Backbone as CSV, one residue per row, in Angstrom:
resi,resn,N_x,N_y,N_z,CA_x,CA_y,CA_z,C_x,C_y,C_z
1,UNK,0.843,-1.196,0.000,0.000,0.000,0.000,0.884,1.255,0.000
2,UNK,0.550,2.221,-0.819,1.331,3.459,-0.887,0.942,4.390,0.267
3,UNK,1.753,5.416,0.486,1.441,6.394,1.529,0.094,7.069,1.267
4,UNK,-0.129,7.472,0.019,-1.371,8.189,-0.297,-2.588,7.286,-0.083
5,UNK,-2.456,6.008,-0.421,-3.568,5.063,-0.198,-3.839,4.886,1.293
6,UNK,-2.766,4.767,2.080,-2.938,4.592,3.523,-3.521,5.854,4.158
7,UNK,-3.084,7.022,3.692,-3.651,8.281,4.211,-5.168,8.328,3.960
8,UNK,-5.553,7.966,2.741,-6.975,7.986,2.387,-7.760,7.008,3.263
9,UNK,-7.202,5.821,3.467,-7.859,4.797,4.289,-8.008,5.271,5.734
10,UNK,-6.951,5.893,6.260,-6.987,6.358,7.647,-7.980,7.501,7.826
11,UNK,-8.013,8.420,6.876,-8.960,9.536,6.981,-10.397,9.017,6.986
12,UNK,-10.666,7.988,6.200,-11.999,7.375,6.166,-12.320,6.721,7.502
13,UNK,-11.345,5.981,8.055,-11.543,5.302,9.344,-11.783,6.304,10.468
14,UNK,-11.003,7.394,10.473,-11.139,8.394,11.528,-12.481,9.121,11.454
15,UNK,-12.986,9.301,10.233,-14.250,10.035,10.044,-15.435,9.314,10.676
16,UNK,-15.333,7.989,10.816,-16.468,7.227,11.349,-16.263,6.780,12.803
17,UNK,-15.151,7.198,13.414,-14.930,6.842,14.822,-15.965,7.528,15.703
18,UNK,-16.482,6.806,16.676,-17.497,7.328,17.589,-16.883,8.427,18.476
19,UNK,-17.500,9.622,18.527,-16.949,10.729,19.323,-16.764,10.377,20.802
20,UNK,-17.698,9.598,21.367,-17.596,9.215,22.783,-16.398,8.284,22.976
21,UNK,-16.227,7.359,22.044,-15.093,6.426,22.101,-13.774,7.201,21.966
22,UNK,-13.756,8.184,21.071,-12.552,9.008,20.888,-12.212,9.765,22.172
23,UNK,-13.219,10.331,22.801,-13.001,11.085,24.036,-12.473,10.173,25.142
24,UNK,-13.048,8.987,25.238,-12.607,8.027,26.262,-11.165,7.596,26.002
25,UNK,-10.865,7.293,24.749,-9.500,6.888,24.382,-8.507,8.007,24.669
26,UNK,-8.883,9.223,24.314,-7.998,10.369,24.572,-7.698,10.495,26.060
27,UNK,-8.737,10.378,26.887,-8.545,10.524,28.331,-7.635,9.435,28.886
28,UNK,-7.880,8.186,28.464,-7.085,7.076,29.001,-5.626,7.170,28.544
29,UNK,-5.408,7.625,27.310,-4.038,7.746,26.802,-3.302,8.884,27.506
30,UNK,-3.982,10.000,27.709,-3.362,11.122,28.421,-3.020,10.724,29.857
31,UNK,-3.917,9.993,30.494,-3.674,9.535,31.861,-2.434,8.647,31.911
32,UNK,-2.286,7.782,30.905,-1.112,6.895,30.848,0.176,7.695,30.709
33,UNK,0.133,8.761,29.883,1.325,9.604,29.715,1.657,10.297,31.031
34,UNK,0.657,10.926,31.651,0.883,11.715,32.867,1.431,10.838,34.000
35,UNK,1.003,9.590,34.052,1.461,8.685,35.107,2.788,8.007,34.780
36,UNK,3.270,8.183,33.550,4.488,7.486,33.130,5.733,8.080,33.781
37,UNK,6.747,7.255,33.928,8.021,7.702,34.489,8.659,8.758,33.590
38,UNK,8.490,8.603,32.273,9.060,9.563,31.320,8.494,10.961,31.589
39,UNK,7.175,11.051,31.737,6.547,12.355,31.984,6.967,12.906,33.342
40,UNK,7.004,12.047,34.350,7.364,12.498,35.689,8.768,13.102,35.714
41,UNK,9.688,12.505,34.948,11.082,12.953,34.956,11.362,14.092,33.974
42,UNK,10.539,14.239,32.960,10.843,15.242,31.929,10.641,16.655,32.477
43,UNK,11.377,17.593,31.903,11.263,19.000,32.284,10.686,19.841,31.150
44,UNK,10.462,19.194,29.993,9.999,19.923,28.814,9.100,19.017,27.974
45,UNK,7.943,19.543,27.562,7.002,18.792,26.726,6.728,19.575,25.444
46,UNK,7.119,19.000,24.307,6.704,19.540,23.016,5.367,18.884,22.690
47,UNK,4.307,19.673,22.658,2.989,19.125,22.363,2.426,19.720,21.091
48,UNK,1.117,19.685,20.952,0.442,20.260,19.789,-1.011,20.502,20.151
49,UNK,-1.645,21.398,19.415,-3.080,21.630,19.588,-3.804,20.654,18.668
50,UNK,-4.575,19.723,19.237,-5.154,18.656,18.425,-6.219,19.132,17.440
51,UNK,-6.168,18.559,16.236,-7.255,18.758,15.276,-8.356,17.755,15.622
52,UNK,-9.499,17.865,14.966,-10.660,17.067,15.379,-10.449,15.562,15.215
53,UNK,-9.505,15.150,14.349,-9.278,13.709,14.162,-8.018,13.221,14.897
54,UNK,-7.504,14.045,15.830,-6.303,13.669,16.577,-6.623,13.476,18.056
55,UNK,-5.813,12.672,18.727,-5.968,12.463,20.161,-5.882,13.821,20.862
56,UNK,-6.805,14.068,21.778,-6.817,15.328,22.526,-5.764,15.262,23.631
57,UNK,-4.603,15.868,23.375,-3.488,15.818,24.327,-3.487,17.005,25.304
58,UNK,-4.541,17.816,25.298,-4.574,18.993,26.167,-4.383,18.657,27.651
59,UNK,-4.935,17.523,28.164,-4.672,17.200,29.573,-3.181,17.048,29.895
60,UNK,-2.405,16.542,28.933,-0.961,16.400,29.150,-0.304,17.780,29.200
61,UNK,-0.719,18.671,28.288,-0.155,20.024,28.286,-0.488,20.739,29.587
62,UNK,-1.736,20.604,30.045,-2.146,21.254,31.297,-1.372,20.691,32.489
63,UNK,-1.195,19.367,32.505,-0.447,18.736,33.600,1.002,19.216,33.588
64,UNK,1.562,19.388,32.403,2.926,19.897,32.295,3.038,21.289,32.885
65,UNK,2.086,22.161,32.547,2.088,23.531,33.073,1.914,23.534,34.595
66,UNK,1.000,22.692,35.088,0.760,22.624,36.538,2.003,22.152,37.286
67,UNK,2.800,21.309,36.638,4.009,20.761,37.253,5.260,21.581,36.922
68,UNK,5.042,22.807,36.440,6.135,23.757,36.158,7.134,23.256,35.113
69,UNK,6.643,22.435,34.171,7.488,21.998,33.055,7.398,23.039,31.941
70,UNK,8.389,23.061,31.074,8.306,23.904,29.884,7.365,23.188,28.915
71,UNK,6.358,23.886,28.410,5.371,23.297,27.494,5.333,24.151,26.228
72,UNK,5.486,23.485,25.083,5.556,24.209,23.812,4.596,23.613,22.799
73,UNK,4.089,24.469,21.910,3.254,24.012,20.792,3.753,24.675,19.507
74,UNK,3.491,24.038,18.345,4.063,24.532,17.093,3.198,25.530,16.331
75,UNK,3.917,26.284,15.497,3.274,27.212,14.553,3.956,26.999,13.204
76,UNK,3.172,26.850,12.153,3.717,26.671,10.810,4.262,28.004,10.298
77,UNK,5.461,27.970,9.730,6.030,29.176,9.121,5.438,29.296,7.718
78,UNK,4.727,30.389,7.463,4.028,30.582,6.186,4.933,30.326,4.983
79,UNK,4.401,29.582,4.026,5.102,29.350,2.766,6.230,28.339,2.847
80,UNK,6.339,27.625,3.991,7.412,26.637,4.134,6.843,25.314,4.656
81,UNK,7.713,24.320,4.751,7.356,23.062,5.409,8.039,22.995,6.773
82,UNK,8.239,24.172,7.379,8.886,24.259,8.686,7.895,24.742,9.727
83,UNK,8.215,24.452,10.963,7.407,24.983,12.059,8.327,25.423,13.187
84,UNK,7.841,26.388,13.957,8.550,26.890,15.125,7.687,26.587,16.344
85,UNK,8.332,26.401,17.489,7.589,26.129,18.717,7.599,27.348,19.626
86,UNK,6.488,27.528,20.337,6.328,28.648,21.262,5.969,28.108,22.649
87,UNK,6.447,28.824,23.677,6.181,28.422,25.058,4.785,28.844,25.496
88,UNK,4.040,27.908,26.088,2.770,28.243,26.724,3.049,28.656,28.159
89,UNK,2.248,29.557,28.678,2.397,29.980,30.070,1.109,29.792,30.861
90,UNK,0.024,29.480,30.157,-1.286,29.423,30.804,-2.164,28.429,30.030
91,UNK,-3.432,28.395,30.375,-4.398,27.520,29.711,-4.200,27.550,28.189
92,UNK,-3.918,26.382,27.576,-3.617,26.363,26.133,-4.663,27.037,25.254
93,UNK,-5.943,26.776,25.521,-6.995,27.335,24.659,-7.041,28.861,24.684
94,UNK,-6.494,29.465,25.731,-6.512,30.930,25.826,-5.303,31.563,25.142
95,UNK,-4.370,30.738,24.668,-3.131,31.268,24.103,-2.943,30.910,22.629
96,UNK,-4.041,30.582,21.972,-3.965,30.207,20.561,-4.931,31.023,19.721
97,UNK,-4.647,31.037,18.409,-5.559,31.616,17.430,-5.619,30.638,16.255
98,UNK,-6.715,30.648,15.537,-6.907,29.700,14.444,-6.336,30.278,13.157
99,UNK,-5.498,29.484,12.464,-4.899,29.964,11.209,-5.838,29.721,10.030
100,UNK,-5.384,30.016,8.843,-6.214,29.903,7.640,-6.660,28.490,7.302
101,UNK,-5.984,27.482,7.870,-6.353,26.077,7.617,-7.219,25.518,8.737
102,UNK,-7.604,26.398,9.658,-8.454,25.947,10.761,-7.685,25.253,11.880
103,UNK,-6.353,25.453,11.924,-5.515,24.824,12.948,-5.201,25.858,14.027
104,UNK,-5.367,25.456,15.285,-5.044,26.351,16.398,-3.536,26.427,16.572
105,UNK,-3.006,27.643,16.557,-1.562,27.865,16.693,-1.304,28.897,17.788
106,UNK,-0.083,28.915,18.353,0.214,29.880,19.407,0.102,31.322,18.910
107,UNK,-0.395,32.183,19.785,-0.458,33.608,19.444,0.962,34.141,19.268
108,UNK,1.099,35.124,18.395,2.431,35.623,18.037,3.131,36.374,19.170
109,UNK,2.393,36.732,20.238,3.062,37.443,21.331,3.697,36.488,22.352
110,UNK,3.547,35.177,22.151,4.195,34.210,23.036,5.678,34.113,22.688
111,UNK,6.469,33.608,23.642,7.924,33.519,23.431,8.264,32.346,22.525
112,UNK,9.035,32.644,21.478,9.465,31.602,20.533,10.635,30.824,21.125
113,UNK,10.666,29.529,20.867,11.734,28.671,21.372,12.973,28.760,20.483
114,UNK,14.112,28.990,21.117,15.399,28.849,20.453,15.922,27.480,20.876
115,UNK,15.973,26.539,19.957,16.297,25.157,20.290,17.685,25.023,20.908
116,UNK,18.645,25.783,20.406,20.004,25.713,20.962,20.023,26.155,22.428
117,UNK,19.305,27.237,22.715,19.240,27.723,24.101,18.555,26.694,24.998
118,UNK,17.463,26.125,24.506,16.719,25.137,25.291,17.602,23.929,25.611
119,UNK,18.348,23.455,24.615,19.187,22.274,24.812,20.384,22.559,25.713
120,UNK,20.733,23.827,25.872,21.824,24.164,26.788,21.362,24.055,28.244
121,UNK,20.034,24.068,28.442,19.475,24.028,29.799,19.043,22.630,30.225
122,UNK,18.863,21.744,29.268,18.248,20.440,29.551,19.111,19.274,29.097
123,UNK,18.926,18.144,29.759,19.436,16.886,29.207,18.406,16.449,28.173
124,UNK,18.846,15.768,27.126,17.908,15.393,26.061,16.804,14.467,26.571
125,UNK,17.146,13.570,27.532,16.112,12.648,28.009,15.144,13.311,28.995
126,UNK,15.293,14.634,29.177,14.305,15.393,29.947,13.282,16.042,29.017
127,UNK,13.356,15.694,27.736,12.449,16.247,26.731,11.504,15.156,26.232
128,UNK,10.214,15.430,26.288,9.193,14.534,25.752,8.533,15.246,24.571
129,UNK,8.494,14.569,23.424,7.874,15.141,22.228,6.642,14.311,21.869
130,UNK,5.474,14.914,21.923,4.233,14.252,21.504,4.031,14.542,20.021
131,UNK,3.897,13.478,19.235,3.846,13.641,17.776,2.530,13.070,17.236
132,UNK,1.747,13.891,16.517,0.543,13.365,15.881,0.902,12.620,14.596
133,UNK,-0.055,11.895,14.062,0.163,11.200,12.797,-1.137,10.587,12.315
134,UNK,-1.184,10.229,11.043,-2.381,9.566,10.509,-2.354,8.068,10.765
135,UNK,-1.138,7.496,10.798,-0.999,6.059,11.068,0.366,5.802,11.683
136,UNK,0.426,4.764,12.516,1.688,4.334,13.105,1.816,2.831,12.931
137,UNK,3.020,2.395,12.561,3.268,0.971,12.429,3.627,0.365,13.772
138,UNK,3.471,-0.945,13.890,3.833,-1.642,15.129,5.340,-1.613,15.354
139,UNK,6.091,-1.227,14.311,7.547,-1.081,14.421,7.941,0.377,14.690
140,UNK,6.943,1.195,15.137,7.155,2.611,15.498,7.395,3.532,14.302
141,UNK,7.065,3.068,13.100,7.108,3.961,11.942,5.867,4.859,11.978
142,UNK,5.958,5.995,11.290,4.884,6.998,11.357,4.531,7.504,9.970
143,UNK,3.232,7.700,9.747,2.736,8.328,8.524,2.086,9.648,8.909
144,UNK,2.696,10.754,8.450,2.124,12.073,8.719,1.152,12.476,7.625
145,UNK,0.915,13.768,7.524,-0.052,14.274,6.545,0.590,14.621,5.210
146,UNK,1.900,14.433,5.122,2.549,14.564,3.824,3.394,15.802,3.608
147,UNK,3.426,16.704,4.575,4.198,17.941,4.413,5.590,17.859,5.027
148,UNK,5.818,16.871,5.870,7.153,16.672,6.450,7.506,17.577,7.613
149,UNK,6.516,18.286,8.196,6.804,19.209,9.292,7.535,18.512,10.447
150,UNK,6.947,17.408,10.911,7.524,16.738,12.080,8.819,16.011,11.746
151,UNK,8.907,15.432,10.562,10.165,14.764,10.191,11.322,15.754,10.203
152,UNK,11.087,16.963,9.701,12.146,17.984,9.687,12.515,18.414,11.105
153,UNK,11.499,18.666,11.919,11.775,19.098,13.292,12.481,17.996,14.089
154,UNK,11.976,16.767,14.002,12.572,15.666,14.768,13.992,15.376,14.309
155,UNK,14.233,15.496,13.016,15.579,15.290,12.484,16.537,16.329,13.062
156,UNK,16.089,17.595,13.099,16.925,18.666,13.643,17.182,18.440,15.132
157,UNK,16.136,18.073,15.877,16.273,17.848,17.316,17.256,16.711,17.594
158,UNK,17.133,15.629,16.829,18.027,14.481,17.029,19.477,14.844,16.685
159,UNK,19.668,15.584,15.596,21.033,15.987,15.202,21.668,16.876,16.262
160,UNK,20.892,17.835,16.774,21.435,18.771,17.763,21.779,18.055,19.074
161,UNK,20.916,17.145,19.523,21.216,16.440,20.772,22.404,15.495,20.581
162,UNK,22.490,14.865,19.415,23.626,13.971,19.146,24.933,14.756,19.089
163,UNK,24.895,15.949,18.479,26.097,16.782,18.370,26.581,17.241,19.743
164,UNK,25.646,17.382,20.672,26.005,17.795,22.026,26.442,16.605,22.882
165,UNK,26.371,15.411,22.285,26.742,14.207,23.016,25.754,13.879,24.121
166,UNK,24.526,14.354,23.937,23.513,14.150,24.970,22.700,12.890,24.680
167,UNK,22.047,12.377,25.720,21.118,11.274,25.533,19.997,11.749,24.619
168,UNK,19.148,10.854,24.172,18.156,11.267,23.184,16.818,11.625,23.824
169,UNK,16.070,12.520,23.176,14.744,12.870,23.688,13.766,11.709,23.482
170,UNK,12.689,11.738,24.224,11.637,10.723,24.082,10.615,11.201,23.058
171,UNK,10.441,10.424,21.985,9.492,10.797,20.939,8.310,9.827,20.997
172,UNK,7.148,10.383,21.302,5.950,9.569,21.546,4.888,9.850,20.488
173,UNK,4.563,8.846,19.700,3.495,8.962,18.710,2.139,8.882,19.388
174,UNK,1.242,9.785,19.035,-0.096,9.783,19.644,-1.142,9.464,18.580
175,UNK,-1.970,8.476,18.880,-3.009,8.095,17.912,-4.076,7.249,18.592
176,UNK,-5.179,7.075,17.895,-6.220,6.158,18.350,-5.819,4.736,17.965
177,UNK,-6.392,3.760,18.655,-6.058,2.360,18.374,-6.298,2.009,16.906
178,UNK,-7.331,2.629,16.317,-7.682,2.335,14.920,-6.604,2.792,13.941
179,UNK,-5.659,3.611,14.407,-4.620,4.136,13.523,-3.334,3.302,13.538
180,UNK,-3.304,2.269,14.369,-2.116,1.407,14.433,-2.257,0.305,13.396
181,UNK,-1.254,0.182,12.530,-1.255,-0.822,11.459,0.033,-1.660,11.577
182,UNK,0.087,-2.734,10.829,1.277,-3.593,10.889,2.526,-2.848,10.457
183,UNK,2.423,-2.140,9.348,3.597,-1.395,8.878,3.163,-0.183,8.057
184,UNK,4.036,0.813,8.033,3.809,2.051,7.294,4.901,2.157,6.232
185,UNK,4.554,2.498,4.981,5.598,2.693,3.974,6.499,3.856,4.380
186,UNK,7.811,3.649,4.331,8.732,4.691,4.790,9.730,5.075,3.703
187,UNK,10.230,6.296,3.843,11.292,6.803,2.973,12.469,7.204,3.852
188,UNK,13.559,7.551,3.234,14.808,7.819,3.956,14.674,8.910,5.022
189,UNK,13.871,9.937,4.729,13.759,11.071,5.649,12.735,10.876,6.760
190,UNK,12.004,9.759,6.731,10.959,9.525,7.730,11.584,9.146,9.074
191,UNK,11.130,9.791,10.137,11.661,9.564,11.479,10.723,8.649,12.263
192,UNK,11.303,7.624,12.874,10.518,6.739,13.744,10.302,7.397,15.096
193,UNK,9.251,6.971,15.790,9.035,7.396,17.171,9.616,6.328,18.099
194,UNK,9.759,6.672,19.379,10.288,5.697,20.338,9.191,4.799,20.882
195,UNK,8.012,5.344,20.976,6.889,4.593,21.509,5.616,5.138,20.875
196,UNK,4.626,4.269,20.678,3.319,4.695,20.169,2.330,4.600,21.304
197,UNK,1.666,5.699,21.588,0.733,5.743,22.714,-0.571,5.037,22.345
């Protein structure tokens, strides 16, 4: 199966998922993250504002803020396949605005993350990255939406931590059970996650 075929199949599957089941799954998955040793030990959480077909990770972001962790969400740089992360300081829903594609992004008055500065303050294994996707393989491969935003960011993060001789950050794929498949078609630039939630 090609990437485009799998994307189409996943979008169809997600469209018919029961909203109550999705909410229950989101809550149980967030609870598992918050109770995990990785979350307890981490000092920084890269999260995202969920779209309607993605796991609602807001409880994890809120728990991070309550526990005085650094919590960041991404903003797409117009006209590119890049994104920048911004620090949240308060309730996530109060610090975002909806862009032209209907995606909630951090308001421009929030502090932008300088990755080099952040990595000078943290050990890499104190960083937890929550990554959305359309499908995840049982071998931790990931199928995104096709623009490469996360592959580029994760590649940069891994290169920078490796160059500093630091341990590696924890990369956690977030999805509903219906999005886990045996395998995902991959290309050279595709980044695997460490664990699929």
